[in-house]
C-alpha positions as CSV (number, residue, x, y, z in Angstrom):
1,M,33.2,41.7,-122.0
2,A,33.2,45.4,-121.0
3,V,31.1,47.6,-123.3
4,G,33.3,49.4,-125.7
5,V,33.0,52.0,-128.5
6,F,32.7,49.3,-131.2
7,D,29.8,47.7,-129.3
8,L,27.9,50.9,-129.2
9,F,28.7,51.8,-132.8
10,S,28.1,48.6,-134.8
11,I,27.1,48.2,-138.5
12,G,23.8,46.6,-139.2
13,L,20.5,46.8,-141.1
14,G,17.5,49.0,-140.4
15,P,15.0,49.6,-139.2
16,S,15.6,48.7,-135.5
17,S,18.6,47.6,-133.5
18,S,16.5,46.0,-130.8
19,H,13.8,44.6,-133.2
20,T,15.9,43.8,-136.3
21,V,19.6,43.6,-135.5
22,G,19.3,41.9,-132.1
23,P,16.8,39.2,-133.3
24,M,18.9,38.5,-136.4
25,R,22.0,38.1,-134.2
26,A,20.1,35.8,-131.8
27,A,18.8,33.6,-134.6
28,A,22.3,33.4,-136.1
29,V,23.8,32.3,-132.7
30,F,21.1,29.7,-132.4
31,A,21.8,28.4,-135.9
32,E,25.5,28.2,-135.2
33,E,24.9,26.3,-132.0
34,L,22.7,23.8,-133.8
35,K,25.2,23.3,-136.4
36,A,28.0,22.7,-133.9
37,S,25.8,20.3,-131.9
38,G,25.8,17.8,-134.8
39,D,22.0,17.6,-134.7
40,L,21.4,19.8,-137.7
41,D,20.6,16.9,-140.1
42,R,18.0,15.5,-137.7
43,V,15.9,18.7,-137.6
44,A,12.4,18.2,-139.0
45,S,10.5,21.2,-137.5
46,L,11.2,24.7,-136.2
47,R,9.2,26.9,-133.8
48,V,9.9,30.6,-133.1
49,D,7.9,32.3,-130.3
50,L,8.1,36.1,-130.1
51,Y,7.0,37.9,-126.9
52,G,6.1,41.4,-125.8
53,S,7.3,44.3,-127.9
54,L,8.9,42.0,-130.5
55,A,5.5,40.5,-131.2
56,A,3.6,43.8,-131.0
57,T,5.6,45.8,-133.5
58,G,7.7,43.0,-135.1
59,H,6.0,43.4,-138.6
60,G,6.7,47.1,-138.8
61,H,10.3,46.7,-137.5
62,G,11.2,43.8,-139.8
63,T,11.7,41.4,-136.9
64,M,10.4,38.3,-138.6
65,T,12.3,38.7,-141.8
66,A,15.5,39.5,-139.8
67,I,15.0,36.2,-137.8
68,L,14.7,34.2,-141.1
69,L,18.0,35.6,-142.3
70,G,19.6,34.9,-138.9
71,L,18.4,31.3,-139.0
72,E,20.1,31.0,-142.4
73,G,23.3,32.0,-140.7
74,F,23.6,35.6,-141.7
75,H,24.9,38.2,-139.2
76,P,23.7,41.8,-139.3
77,E,27.2,43.4,-139.4
78,L,28.2,41.2,-142.4
79,I,25.1,40.8,-144.6
80,L,24.8,43.3,-147.5
81,P,21.5,44.9,-148.5
82,E,21.4,43.1,-151.9
83,E,21.8,39.8,-150.1
84,V,18.9,40.7,-147.9
85,E,16.6,41.3,-150.9
86,E,17.8,38.2,-152.7
87,R,17.3,35.8,-149.7
88,L,14.0,37.2,-148.6
89,A,12.6,37.0,-152.1
90,T,13.7,33.4,-152.4
91,I,12.2,32.4,-149.0
92,A,8.9,34.1,-149.9
93,E,8.8,32.4,-153.3
94,T,9.7,28.9,-152.2
95,G,8.3,29.0,-148.6
96,T,11.6,27.4,-147.6
97,L,14.5,28.7,-145.6
98,Q,18.0,27.2,-145.4
99,L,18.5,26.5,-141.7
100,A,22.1,27.3,-140.8
101,G,22.7,27.6,-144.5
102,A,22.5,23.9,-145.0
103,V,19.1,22.3,-144.3
104,P,16.0,23.3,-146.3
105,L,13.0,23.7,-144.0
106,P,9.5,24.8,-144.9
107,Y,9.2,28.0,-142.8
108,G,8.2,31.6,-143.2
109,V,7.0,34.7,-141.4
110,K,3.5,33.4,-141.0
111,D,4.7,30.4,-139.1
112,M,6.1,32.4,-136.2
113,V,4.0,32.5,-133.0
114,L,3.3,36.0,-131.7
115,R,2.6,36.6,-128.0
116,P,2.4,40.4,-127.6
117,L,0.7,40.3,-124.2
118,T,3.2,37.9,-122.7
119,I,6.2,39.6,-121.1
120,L,9.1,37.4,-120.0
121,P,10.7,38.3,-116.7
122,R,14.0,39.6,-118.0
123,H,12.9,41.9,-120.8
124,T,10.0,42.7,-123.1
125,N,12.0,41.8,-126.2
126,G,12.0,38.0,-125.7
127,M,12.2,35.2,-128.3
128,T,12.5,31.5,-128.1
129,F,13.8,29.2,-130.8
130,T,13.0,25.4,-130.7
131,V,13.9,22.7,-133.2
132,S,12.6,19.1,-133.1
133,D,13.2,15.8,-134.9
134,A,10.7,13.8,-136.9
135,G,9.4,12.2,-133.7
136,G,8.7,15.5,-132.1
137,E,11.7,15.3,-129.7
138,T,13.3,18.7,-128.9
139,L,16.8,18.8,-130.2
140,H,17.7,22.3,-129.2
141,S,15.9,25.2,-127.6
142,A,17.1,28.7,-126.4
143,T,15.5,31.9,-125.3
144,F,17.2,35.3,-126.0
145,F,16.4,38.9,-125.1
146,S,17.2,41.8,-127.4
147,V,18.1,44.4,-124.8
148,G,18.8,47.4,-127.1
149,G,21.4,48.6,-129.5
150,G,21.7,45.1,-131.0
151,F,22.9,43.6,-127.7
152,I,21.5,40.1,-126.9
153,V,21.4,38.2,-123.6
154,R,20.5,34.5,-123.2
155,E,17.9,33.4,-120.7
156,G,19.6,31.9,-117.6
157,E,22.9,33.7,-118.3
158,E,21.9,37.2,-117.1
159,D,23.8,36.9,-113.8
160,A,26.8,35.3,-115.5
161,A,26.8,38.1,-118.1
162,L,26.8,40.8,-115.4
163,K,29.6,39.0,-113.5
164,E,31.7,38.7,-116.7
165,L,31.1,42.4,-117.3
166,D,32.3,43.3,-113.8
167,E,35.4,41.0,-114.2
168,S,36.2,42.4,-117.6
169,K,36.0,46.0,-116.4
170,K,38.7,45.1,-113.8
171,E,41.0,44.3,-116.7
172,L,40.6,47.8,-118.1
173,P,43.4,50.3,-117.4
174,L,40.9,53.0,-116.4
175,P,37.5,51.4,-115.6
176,F,34.4,53.5,-114.8
177,R,30.7,52.8,-114.4
178,T,29.5,56.2,-113.4
179,A,30.1,59.8,-114.6
180,A,31.6,60.6,-111.2
181,E,34.1,57.8,-111.6
182,L,34.8,58.9,-115.2
183,L,35.5,62.5,-114.1
184,G,37.7,61.2,-111.3
185,R,39.8,59.3,-113.8
186,C,40.1,62.5,-115.9
187,Q,41.2,64.5,-113.0
188,S,43.7,62.0,-111.6
189,K,45.3,61.3,-115.0
190,G,45.0,64.7,-116.6
191,L,43.1,63.3,-119.5
192,S,40.0,64.1,-121.4
193,I,36.9,61.8,-121.5
194,G,37.8,60.8,-125.0
195,D,41.4,60.0,-123.9
196,I,40.1,57.8,-121.1
197,M,38.0,55.8,-123.5
198,F,40.9,55.5,-125.9
199,V,43.2,54.1,-123.2
200,N,40.6,51.5,-122.3
201,E,40.1,50.5,-126.0
202,R,43.8,49.9,-126.3
203,A,43.4,47.0,-123.8
204,S,41.9,45.0,-126.7
205,R,43.1,46.8,-129.9
206,T,46.1,48.7,-131.2
207,E,46.0,52.4,-131.7
208,E,45.9,52.0,-135.4
209,E,43.0,49.5,-135.2
210,I,41.0,51.9,-133.1
211,R,41.6,54.8,-135.3
212,E,40.9,52.9,-138.5
213,G,37.9,51.2,-137.0
214,L,36.3,54.5,-136.0
215,L,37.0,56.2,-139.3
216,H,35.4,53.2,-141.0
217,I,32.4,53.6,-138.8
218,Y,32.1,57.2,-139.9
219,S,32.6,56.2,-143.6
220,V,29.6,53.9,-143.2
221,M,27.6,56.8,-141.7
222,E,28.6,59.0,-144.7
223,G,27.7,56.2,-147.1
224,C,24.3,55.8,-145.5
225,V,23.6,59.5,-146.3
226,E,24.9,59.2,-149.8
227,V,22.6,56.2,-150.6
228,S,19.6,57.9,-148.9
229,L,20.0,61.1,-151.0
230,K,19.6,59.0,-154.2
231,R,16.3,57.4,-153.1
232,E,13.1,59.1,-153.9
233,G,9.4,58.4,-153.5
234,L,7.7,56.9,-150.4
235,L,9.1,54.9,-147.6
236,P,8.0,51.3,-147.4
237,G,5.4,50.1,-144.9
238,G,2.1,51.6,-146.0
239,L,2.1,54.9,-144.1
240,K,2.9,56.8,-147.3
241,V,5.7,58.8,-145.7
242,R,7.5,60.8,-148.4
243,R,11.3,60.9,-148.4
244,R,12.4,64.5,-147.9
245,A,16.1,64.2,-147.8
246,P,16.8,64.3,-151.6
247,D,14.6,67.4,-152.2
248,W,16.1,69.1,-149.2
249,H,19.6,68.4,-150.4
250,E,18.9,69.7,-153.9
251,R,17.5,72.9,-152.3
252,L,20.5,73.4,-150.1
253,M,23.0,72.8,-152.9
254,K,21.2,75.5,-155.0
255,E,22.1,78.0,-152.2
256,T,25.8,77.4,-153.0
257,T,25.5,77.9,-156.7
258,G,28.7,79.3,-158.1
259,Q,30.8,78.4,-155.1
260,D,33.0,75.6,-154.0
261,P,30.7,72.4,-154.0
262,D,32.2,71.6,-150.6
263,F,31.3,75.0,-149.2
264,R,28.7,75.0,-146.4
265,D,27.1,78.4,-145.7
266,P,27.1,78.9,-141.9
267,K,23.6,80.4,-142.0
268,Y,22.2,77.1,-143.1
269,W,23.9,75.0,-140.4
270,Q,20.6,73.8,-138.9
271,E,19.2,72.9,-142.3
272,W,22.3,70.7,-143.0
273,V,22.0,69.1,-139.5
274,N,18.3,68.3,-140.2
275,L,19.2,66.9,-143.6
276,I,21.8,64.5,-142.3
277,A,19.5,63.2,-139.5
278,L,16.6,62.8,-141.9
279,A,18.7,61.1,-144.5
280,V,20.1,58.5,-142.1
281,N,16.8,57.7,-140.6
282,E,15.0,57.5,-143.9
283,E,17.6,55.0,-145.0
284,N,17.1,53.1,-141.7
285,A,13.4,53.1,-142.3
286,S,14.1,51.5,-145.7
287,G,16.0,48.7,-144.1
288,G,19.3,50.0,-145.4
289,R,22.8,49.7,-143.9
290,V,23.3,52.0,-140.9
291,V,25.4,52.3,-137.8
292,T,23.7,51.8,-134.5
293,A,24.5,55.0,-132.6
294,P,23.7,53.6,-130.1
295,T,20.5,52.2,-131.6
296,N,19.0,52.2,-135.1
297,G,16.0,54.3,-134.1
298,A,18.4,57.0,-133.0
299,A,21.0,56.4,-135.7
300,G,20.8,59.9,-137.3
301,I,21.7,62.0,-134.3
302,I,25.4,61.4,-133.9
303,P,26.1,61.5,-137.7
304,A,24.2,64.9,-137.9
305,V,26.0,66.4,-134.9
306,L,29.4,65.1,-136.1
307,Y,28.6,66.6,-139.5
308,Y,28.1,69.9,-137.7
309,A,31.5,69.5,-135.9
310,L,33.3,68.9,-139.2
311,H,31.7,71.7,-141.2
312,F,30.5,74.4,-138.9
313,A,32.6,74.3,-135.7
314,P,35.1,77.2,-135.4
315,G,38.4,76.6,-137.3
316,M,37.1,73.7,-139.3
317,D,37.2,75.7,-142.5
318,K,41.0,75.6,-142.4
319,A,41.3,72.0,-141.1
320,T,43.4,69.4,-143.0
321,Q,42.1,65.9,-143.6
322,A,44.2,64.7,-140.7
323,D,42.6,67.3,-138.5
324,R,39.2,66.2,-139.6
325,D,40.0,62.5,-138.9
326,D,41.2,63.5,-135.4
327,V,37.8,65.2,-134.8
328,V,35.9,62.0,-135.9
329,V,38.0,59.8,-133.6
330,K,37.8,62.1,-130.6
331,F,34.1,62.7,-131.1
332,L,33.2,59.0,-131.3
333,L,35.4,58.0,-128.4
334,T,33.8,60.7,-126.2
335,A,30.3,59.8,-127.3
336,G,31.1,56.1,-126.7
337,A,32.2,56.8,-123.1
338,I,28.9,58.5,-122.4
339,G,27.1,55.6,-124.1
340,V,28.8,53.2,-121.7
341,L,27.2,55.0,-118.8
342,Y,23.7,54.7,-120.2
343,K,24.2,51.1,-121.3
344,E,25.5,50.0,-117.9
345,Q,23.4,52.1,-115.5
346,A,20.1,52.3,-117.3
347,S,19.0,51.2,-120.8
348,I,19.2,52.1,-124.5
349,S,16.1,50.1,-125.3
350,G,12.9,51.9,-126.3
351,A,11.0,48.8,-125.4
352,E,12.3,49.0,-121.9
353,V,12.5,52.7,-121.0
354,G,10.8,54.5,-124.0
355,C,12.4,56.7,-126.6
356,Q,14.4,58.6,-123.9
357,G,16.6,55.6,-123.8
358,E,17.3,55.7,-127.6
359,V,17.0,59.3,-128.9
360,G,17.7,60.7,-125.4
361,S,20.9,58.7,-125.0
362,A,22.1,59.5,-128.5
363,S,21.5,63.2,-128.0
364,S,23.4,63.1,-124.8
365,M,26.3,61.2,-126.4
366,A,26.4,63.6,-129.3
367,A,26.4,66.7,-127.1
368,A,29.4,65.2,-125.2
369,G,31.2,64.5,-128.4
370,L,30.7,68.0,-129.7
371,A,31.7,69.7,-126.5
372,E,34.9,67.7,-126.4
373,V,36.0,68.4,-130.0
374,M,35.2,72.1,-129.4
375,G,37.7,72.2,-126.5
376,G,35.5,71.6,-123.5
377,T,36.9,70.4,-120.2
378,P,35.7,67.0,-118.8
379,Q,33.3,68.9,-116.6
380,Q,31.8,70.8,-119.5
381,V,31.5,67.7,-121.6
382,E,29.7,65.9,-118.7
383,N,27.5,69.0,-118.4
384,A,26.6,68.9,-122.1
385,A,25.6,65.3,-121.8
386,E,23.5,66.0,-118.8
387,I,21.7,68.9,-120.4
388,A,20.8,66.9,-123.5
389,M,19.3,64.0,-121.5
390,E,17.6,66.2,-118.9
391,H,15.4,67.7,-121.7
392,N,14.6,64.3,-123.2
393,L,13.3,62.8,-120.0
394,G,10.0,61.1,-120.3
395,L,10.2,60.8,-124.1
396,T,7.8,58.0,-125.2
397,C,8.2,55.4,-127.9
398,D,4.9,55.3,-129.8
399,P,5.7,54.5,-133.5
400,I,2.6,54.7,-135.8
401,G,2.0,51.3,-137.3
402,G,5.0,49.9,-135.5
403,L,7.2,51.5,-138.1
404,V,10.3,53.5,-137.4
405,Q,9.0,56.5,-139.3
406,I,6.6,58.7,-137.3
407,P,7.7,60.3,-135.0
408,C,11.1,58.7,-135.2
409,I,12.6,60.4,-138.3
410,E,11.9,64.0,-137.4
411,R,12.6,63.2,-133.7
412,N,16.3,62.5,-134.7
413,A,16.6,65.9,-136.3
414,I,15.1,67.7,-133.3
415,A,17.4,65.8,-130.9
416,A,20.5,66.6,-133.0
417,A,19.7,70.3,-132.6
418,K,19.2,69.8,-128.9
419,A,22.6,68.2,-128.6
420,I,24.3,71.1,-130.4
421,N,22.5,73.6,-128.1
422,A,23.4,71.5,-125.0
423,A,27.1,71.6,-126.0
424,K,27.0,75.3,-126.6
425,M,25.3,76.0,-123.3
426,A,27.8,73.8,-121.5
427,L,30.8,75.5,-123.2
428,W,29.5,78.9,-122.1
429,G,29.6,77.7,-118.5
430,D,32.6,76.8,-116.3
431,G,31.6,73.1,-115.9
432,S,29.8,73.5,-112.6
433,H,26.1,72.7,-112.6
434,R,23.4,71.7,-110.1
435,V,22.2,68.4,-111.7
436,S,24.8,65.7,-112.4
437,L,24.8,63.3,-115.3
438,D,24.6,60.4,-113.0
439,E,21.4,61.8,-111.4
440,V,19.8,62.3,-114.8
441,I,20.7,58.7,-115.9
442,V,19.1,57.3,-112.7
443,T,16.1,59.5,-113.3
444,M,15.8,58.2,-116.9
445,R,16.0,54.6,-115.7
446,E,13.3,55.1,-113.0
447,T,11.1,57.1,-115.4
448,G,11.3,54.2,-117.8
449,K,10.3,51.8,-115.2
450,D,7.2,53.9,-114.2
451,M,6.2,54.5,-117.9
452,S,3.1,52.6,-119.1
453,S,4.0,49.7,-121.4
454,K,1.8,51.2,-124.1
455,Y,4.4,54.0,-124.5
456,K,7.3,51.6,-124.8
457,E,7.5,50.4,-128.4
458,T,4.3,48.5,-128.5
459,A,2.3,50.8,-130.8
460,M,-0.5,50.7,-128.3
461,G,-0.5,54.3,-127.2
462,G,0.2,57.9,-128.1
463,L,0.5,58.8,-131.8
464,A,0.3,55.1,-132.7
465,V,-3.4,55.1,-131.7
466,N,-4.4,58.7,-132.2
467,V,-3.2,59.0,-135.8
468,V,-5.0,57.1,-138.5
469,E,-2.5,54.9,-140.3
470,C,-3.9,55.3,-143.8
């Protein structure tokens, strides 16, 4: 199917869309296929092989535990945090998982086979599931790739998936694959970028479903912040990273003492943006419920910039709730349209193109969304997206200890500020600019290909090796 806004903004669990959400989804698909085959009762043994980046940073990203949950039949968008804790505690205590929710099988994290130096041809995030009967005969086997943002592709079906994507795009009222095509649609139809995305989404959903769905997505973003602000202490994983969001929030609220609790002093706009980005990514690092936007590692950028749009953009102090809802919908649709360009022309996987594909894409999407809701023309919106990515080119993915904490959490706050600045720069121009968004996207893709693998979510270079973990 053509990539849509609800593919780019999906609800899942932290800390990583490519290393947690995707593997859980792949494992759940495998379990469902096994159940449907009628061979589930014959299963006597299970083998899980993890390759490349999944093996190299899987422990820090929660890959192995996510796979266990997926094999039990849980899907990332449906499982609740309390269910995660309950099931993982039971598996750890008994040493047994419930394959497809039905067959008890002795299996745990330590039983998985890790192959960090073996890169499968399609993508570095490869995983193979195999089940056999008591005689050792293979009953079912499948290899999947987690290609970023929670998206998965099965080995052998890559060409079919691309063909299906091309065919499904033909069914859209206003299909586009490049920014040039998108701007052409805007010009010929007299519509904004968000409007184009909305028209295409209506091919599969009603207007009410689109609106309610996007408002629900934002409510989950808000809920993520609320939960994060109630947590204190250190983040899990052993790096002893202190949660900062609760203290920062308390400090900011003291600045509004005696005023409306909903009042946000404009002079502290950047502190609020930083707070939202940090809060979301601290919750993500805790394995909490987040929205991929378009990935978990970059999940704080769009909520932070959207928070800016709702609280600090001109005229929002007099906005009604309906006005605010309109801003949320328009922002996410526009950001989604830009996300489609990155997903289809390049990559949003840190393991494939480095952090420029995650934080860079999110910053670009957020800049576009903000420029649109602040009244930008399609050309200005495209310019905002281009500026944000241009100044994230070459960004490496080198998480210390394989954890989505350093530099990931602060990097989201910095990228959110970049997005706001990019939107403002674009809005002060007339939309004309020397470098196009398409040129920047191609450059990002090529830069990612040239980038050493040690800087692409393997924890084998950069800060990951130059900073002592403990």
